[in-house]
C-alpha positions in Angstrom: -36.1 24.0 104.1 -35.2 26.6 101.5 -35.0 23.8 98.6 -38.0 22.1 99.7 -40.1 25.2 99.5 -38.2 25.9 96.0 -39.5 22.3 94.9 -43.0 23.3 95.8 -43.1 26.5 94.0 -41.7 25.0 90.9 -44.4 22.0 90.8 -46.8 24.5 91.2 -45.9 26.7 88.3 -45.4 23.7 86.4 -49.0 22.8 86.9 -51.2 23.1 83.9 -54.3 24.5 85.2 -52.8 27.1 87.6 -56.1 28.9 88.0 -57.4 25.9 89.9 -54.8 26.1 92.6 -56.8 29.3 95.0 -60.0 27.3 94.2 -58.7 24.3 95.6 -57.0 26.2 98.6 -60.2 27.7 99.1 -62.5 24.4 98.7 -59.7 22.9 101.6 -60.8 26.2 103.8 -64.3 25.7 103.2 -64.7 21.7 104.3 -62.2 22.7 107.2 -64.9 25.4 108.4 -67.7 22.6 108.3 -65.8 19.3 109.5 -64.7 21.4 112.6 -68.4 21.0 113.6 -68.8 17.3 113.3 -67.3 16.2 116.8 -69.5 19.0 118.5 -73.1 17.4 117.1 -73.8 14.8 119.9 -73.0 17.6 122.5 -75.7 19.8 120.9 -78.3 17.3 122.9 -76.7 18.6 126.1 -76.0 22.3 125.5 -79.0 23.1 123.3 -81.6 20.6 124.5 -81.8 19.2 121.1 -83.0 15.8 120.3 -80.9 13.2 117.7 -83.6 14.1 115.3 -83.1 17.8 115.7 -79.3 17.6 115.2 -80.4 15.6 112.4 -82.8 18.3 110.8 -80.2 20.9 111.6 -77.8 19.2 109.0 -80.7 18.8 106.7 -81.3 22.6 107.2 -78.5 23.5 105.6 -78.6 21.2 102.7 -82.5 21.8 102.1 -81.5 25.8 101.2 -78.4 24.7 100.0 -80.9 22.5 97.4 -82.2 25.6 95.7 -79.5 28.0 96.3 -76.8 25.8 94.4 -79.2 25.6 91.2 -79.5 29.4 91.1 -75.8 30.4 91.8 -74.4 27.7 89.4 -76.7 29.0 86.9 -76.0 32.8 87.3 -72.1 31.8 87.1 -73.0 31.0 83.8 -74.4 34.3 82.7 -72.4 36.5 85.2 -69.1 35.1 85.7 -67.5 32.7 88.1 -65.9 35.2 90.4 -68.7 37.6 91.3 -71.0 34.9 92.5 -68.4 32.8 94.1 -67.4 36.2 96.2 -71.3 36.6 97.1 -71.6 33.1 98.2 -68.3 33.2 100.1 -69.7 36.4 101.7 -72.7 34.5 103.0 -70.8 31.4 104.5 -68.9 33.8 106.5 -72.0 35.3 107.9 -73.0 31.8 108.6 -70.1 31.3 110.7 -70.6 34.4 112.6 -73.8 33.9 113.5 -73.2 30.3 114.8 -70.6 31.8 116.9 -72.8 33.8 119.0 -75.8 31.3 119.2 -77.2 31.1 122.1 -80.2 28.9 121.6 -81.1 25.9 118.8 -83.0 28.4 116.9 -79.8 30.4 116.3 -78.0 27.5 115.3 -80.7 27.0 112.7 -80.4 30.5 111.2 -76.6 30.3 111.2 -76.7 26.9 109.0 -79.8 28.2 106.9 -77.8 31.5 106.0 -74.9 29.0 105.1 -77.1 27.0 102.8 -78.5 30.1 101.1 -74.9 30.8 100.0 -73.7 27.5 99.5 -72.7 28.1 95.9 -69.0 27.4 96.3 -69.0 24.0 95.6 -70.8 23.9 92.1 -69.1 27.0 91.2 -65.5 25.3 91.7 -66.5 22.0 89.6 -67.9 24.7 86.8 -64.3 26.1 86.7 -63.1 22.6 85.8 -65.4 22.4 83.0 -64.3 25.6 81.8 -60.7 25.3 81.6 -59.8 21.3 81.6 -59.9 19.3 78.7 -62.9 16.4 78.9 -60.5 13.2 79.1 -58.9 15.0 82.3 -61.6 16.6 84.0 -62.3 13.3 86.2 -58.8 13.6 87.4 -59.0 17.5 88.4 -62.3 16.8 89.8 -60.7 14.3 91.9 -58.4 17.2 93.1 -61.2 18.9 94.5 -61.9 15.4 96.3 -58.2 15.5 97.6 -58.8 19.1 99.0 -62.4 17.8 100.4 -60.1 14.6 101.9 -57.5 17.1 103.6 -60.1 19.3 105.2 -62.2 16.3 106.8 -58.7 15.4 107.7 -57.9 18.1 109.8 -60.8 19.7 110.8 -62.3 17.3 113.1 -59.0 17.7 115.0 -59.0 21.2 115.0 -62.6 20.9 116.3 -61.4 18.5 119.2 -58.6 21.2 120.2 -61.0 24.1 120.0 -63.9 22.0 122.3 -62.9 24.2 125.1 -64.7 27.2 123.8 -67.8 25.9 123.3 -69.8 26.6 120.0 -67.8 30.0 119.5 -64.7 28.2 119.0 -65.2 26.8 115.5 -67.7 29.6 114.5 -65.2 32.2 115.0 -62.4 30.0 113.1 -64.8 29.2 110.3 -65.5 32.8 110.0 -61.7 33.4 109.9 -60.9 30.8 107.0 -64.0 32.2 105.1 -62.3 35.4 105.1 -59.1 34.0 103.8 -61.2 32.4 100.7 -62.5 35.6 100.3 -59.5 37.3 99.7 -58.0 34.9 97.7 -60.5 34.8 95.5 -60.3 38.5 94.9 -56.7 38.8 94.7 -55.6 35.2 92.8 -58.8 34.0 91.2 -59.4 34.7 87.5 -62.4 34.6 85.8 -62.8 31.2 83.6 -66.4 31.9 82.4 -65.2 31.6 78.4 -68.2 33.8 77.8 -66.5 36.8 79.8 -62.9 36.3 79.2 -63.1 36.3 75.6 -62.1 32.5 74.8 -65.6 31.4 73.7 -66.1 30.4 69.7 -68.8 32.2 68.1 -70.9 29.3 68.1 -70.4 28.8 72.1 -71.0 32.5 72.3 -74.7 32.1 70.4 -75.3 29.5 73.1 -74.8 31.3 76.2 -76.7 34.1 74.8 -79.7 31.9 74.2 -79.4 30.0 77.4 -82.1 30.9 80.5 -80.9 32.2 83.8 -82.4 29.5 85.2 -83.1 25.9 83.3 -83.7 22.2 84.0 -83.8 21.4 80.4 -80.6 19.0 81.3 -82.9 16.9 83.1 -84.9 16.0 79.8 -81.4 14.6 78.2 -80.9 11.1 78.7 -77.1 11.0 79.8 -77.4 14.2 82.0 -80.7 12.7 83.6 -79.1 9.1 84.1 -76.2 10.4 85.5 -77.6 12.9 88.3 -80.2 9.8 89.0 -77.3 7.6 89.9 -75.3 10.6 91.1 -78.3 10.8 93.8 -78.4 7.3 94.8 -75.0 7.2 95.3 -75.0 9.8 97.9 -78.0 9.1 99.7 -76.4 6.3 101.5 -73.2 8.0 101.8 -74.5 11.1 103.7 -76.4 8.8 105.6 -73.3 7.3 106.9 -71.0 10.4 106.7 -73.3 12.8 108.5 -73.9 10.5 111.7 -70.5 9.3 111.9 -70.1 11.2 115.4 -73.4 10.1 116.4 -72.8 6.4 115.9 -69.5 6.6 117.4 -70.9 8.4 120.6 -74.0 6.0 120.5 -72.3 2.6 120.4 -68.7 3.2 121.5 -69.3 5.8 124.3 -66.8 8.0 122.7 -66.4 11.4 123.4 -65.6 14.9 121.7 -62.3 14.8 121.5 -62.3 11.0 120.9 -64.8 11.4 117.9 -62.5 14.3 116.5 -59.2 12.2 116.7 -60.6 9.2 115.4 -61.9 11.0 112.4 -58.8 12.8 111.8 -57.1 9.5 112.0 -59.0 7.5 109.6 -58.9 10.7 107.2 -55.3 10.5 106.9 -55.3 6.7 106.2 -58.0 7.5 103.6 -55.8 10.3 102.1 -53.2 7.6 101.5 -55.3 5.0 100.2 -56.5 7.9 97.8 -53.0 8.5 96.4 -51.6 5.1 96.3 -54.6 3.2 95.0 -57.2 5.6 93.7 -55.0 7.9 91.5 -53.2 4.8 89.8 -56.5 2.9 89.1 -58.3 5.7 87.7 -55.2 6.2 85.3 -55.1 2.3 84.5 -58.7 1.5 84.0 -60.5 4.8 83.3 -63.9 6.3 84.6 -66.5 3.3 83.9 -64.2 0.6 85.7 -63.0 2.8 88.6 -66.6 4.0 89.3 -67.6 0.2 89.1 -64.9 -0.8 91.8 -66.2 2.0 93.7 -70.1 0.8 93.7 -68.9 -2.7 94.7 -66.7 -1.4 97.6 -70.0 0.5 98.7 -72.1 -2.3 98.7 -69.8 -4.4 100.6 -68.9 -1.7 103.4 -72.4 -0.6 104.0 -73.7 -4.3 104.0 -70.8 -5.0 106.9 -72.4 -2.2 109.0 -75.2 -4.6 109.8 -72.9 -7.2 111.4 -70.2 -4.9 113.2 -70.2 -4.6 116.8 -66.3 -3.6 117.5 -64.5 -0.1 117.4 -61.9 -1.4 114.7 -64.2 -3.0 112.4 -66.0 0.4 112.2 -62.9 2.2 111.2 -62.1 -0.5 108.6 -65.5 0.3 107.1 -64.4 4.1 107.4 -61.7 3.5 105.4 -63.5 1.2 102.8 -66.5 4.0 102.7 -63.5 6.7 101.7 -62.2 4.6 99.0 -65.8 4.0 97.6 -66.3 7.7 97.8 -63.1 8.2 95.9 -63.9 6.0 93.2 -67.4 7.3 92.6 -68.0 10.9 93.5 -65.7 13.0 91.6 -65.1 10.6 88.9 -69.3 10.9 88.2 -68.8 14.3 88.5 -66.3 14.2 85.8 -68.5 12.2 83.5 -71.4 15.0 84.2 -69.1 18.0 83.0 -68.3 15.8 79.8 -71.8 15.2 79.2 -72.7 19.2 78.5 -71.2 22.1 76.8 -69.1 24.8 78.3 -71.8 27.0 78.0 -74.0 24.8 80.6 -71.4 23.8 83.0 -72.7 25.8 85.6 -76.1 24.5 85.1 -74.8 20.9 85.3 -72.8 21.2 88.3 -75.6 23.3 90.1 -77.7 20.2 89.5 -75.2 18.0 90.3 -74.8 19.7 93.5 -78.5 19.6 94.4 -78.8 15.9 94.3 -75.8 15.9 96.7 -78.0 18.8 98.5 -80.8 16.4 98.6 -79.2 13.3 99.8 -77.7 15.9 102.7 -81.4 16.4 103.4 -82.5 13.0 103.7 -78.9 11.6 105.3 -78.5 13.4 108.6 -82.6 12.9 109.4 -82.8 9.2 108.2 -79.6 8.3 109.6 -80.4 9.8 113.1 -83.8 7.8 113.5 -82.3 4.8 112.3 -79.6 5.1 115.0 -82.3 5.7 117.7 -83.8 2.7 116.7 -83.4 0.0 119.5 -82.2 -2.7 116.9 -79.6 -0.6 114.5 -79.7 -3.1 111.8 -81.5 -1.3 109.6 -78.7 1.7 109.3 -76.9 -0.6 107.4 -79.4 -2.5 105.5 -81.1 0.7 104.1 -77.6 2.1 102.9 -77.0 -1.4 101.3 -79.9 -1.0 99.6 -79.4 2.2 98.0 -76.0 1.3 96.9 -77.3 -1.6 95.0 -79.8 0.0 93.3 -76.8 2.4 92.3 -74.9 -0.7 90.9 -77.5 -1.7 89.0 -78.1 1.5 87.2 -74.3 1.5 86.6 -75.1 -1.1 83.7 -77.4 1.0 81.9 -75.3 2.2 78.7 -74.7 6.2 78.3 -75.0 7.8 74.7 -71.6 9.0 74.9 -68.5 7.4 75.5 -67.2 8.9 78.9 -63.9 8.5 78.4 -63.5 10.3 75.4 -60.7 13.1 74.7 -61.4 16.4 73.5 
C-alpha cells in the first residue's frame, strides 16, 4: 500500500503541468455534484408534479443563464485573473446546491438551477488555464484530461445518486454543496494563478494585447477559424446534449427502469467508456492527430445516432451509450484544443467562454427538445434529429482552417 501511494505521488511530481492537477480534481468533483442529480429526473414528475417538458426546462434554465455567465466570467478572468473569478463561481455553485437541498417546490428547484447557472464559469476558466500554460501541440491532450475528469465524475455520480435516493432531493443537494466546498478549498490553497498578465510570464507584446483587450468582446466571431470551430462545436454538441440529458428519461420511458437501475446503468456504462477512452482514444489521438481523430468521432456519432431510430432492446441502447461516449472523447475535448490554438494567450478566457457558451446553447435546446421528442407516440424522431445534426457537423469538418490544427509552438 505504501509503495502504491509513493508511486502515485512520484507520478504527480513528474507531471509536467502540475498546476492543472487541482483543476482536474475540481472538475471531477463538480461533475459528481451535477451527475448525482441525473437519476432523480424521472421522479420529479411524481415528487414535484412536473411534466416531462418541465423537467427538460429545469435543465435548460441552468444552461440558459450559464450561456451569459460563461462568456462574462471567461472574459473577466482574462483581465482580473483565473483564481479570483474561479472562486466567485465556486461559491455560487455551492449556493445553488444548498438551495436545491431545501427545495420543497418546482419553483425552488428552478431557482437553485438558475443560481448554479449564473455562476457556472468553472469549466471555461479551467480550459483557459490549459491555454495559459500548455504548449499548442499538447493542448488537445490536456483538454482530453479534463474530459477524463468529466468521465470519472459521470461514472461515480449516478451511482452515488442511487445510494442517496432514500434521502430525497436533500441528499444530492447537501452532498453537492459539500463537494463544492472542497473545490473552494483546493482553489484557495493549491491552485496558482496562471494568467500570464498577472503572474509575470507575459511578453511585452502580450501585455500590450491584454491592455487593449475589452473586458467583454465578441470579436472572435469575426475571425474565420474561431467562428468555424465554434459553429462546428455547436452542431456537434446539440445532438450530444439532446441524447445525454435525456438518458434517464429515455431509459425510464422505454425500458421501465427505476432510479436505482438508471443510476447503476449509467455508472456501469461510464466504466466501459472510461476503459475505451484510455485503451482506444488516447493511442489513436497520439497516432492520428487532431483532425483525423475528430473525423473518426463524427462518423461514430452519425452511426450511433442513426441506430437510435431502430433500437428496441436495452443491450442495444447500452452499446449506443458506449459509442456516443467514444464519439464524445474523439470530438469534444479535441475540438476545444483546436479552438484554444486558434487564438493568442490574451484571448484564452474569451475563446473558452464562447466555446462553453455554445455548449450552453446545446444544453438549453437538448433537454427541452429531447424530452419533447421522447414524449411523442413515435420516438423515431428522437434518433432522426440527432443523426441529422451530426451529419451537418461531419460536413462542416471538410471546410479547411486557415491554420494547421496540429502545429506546434
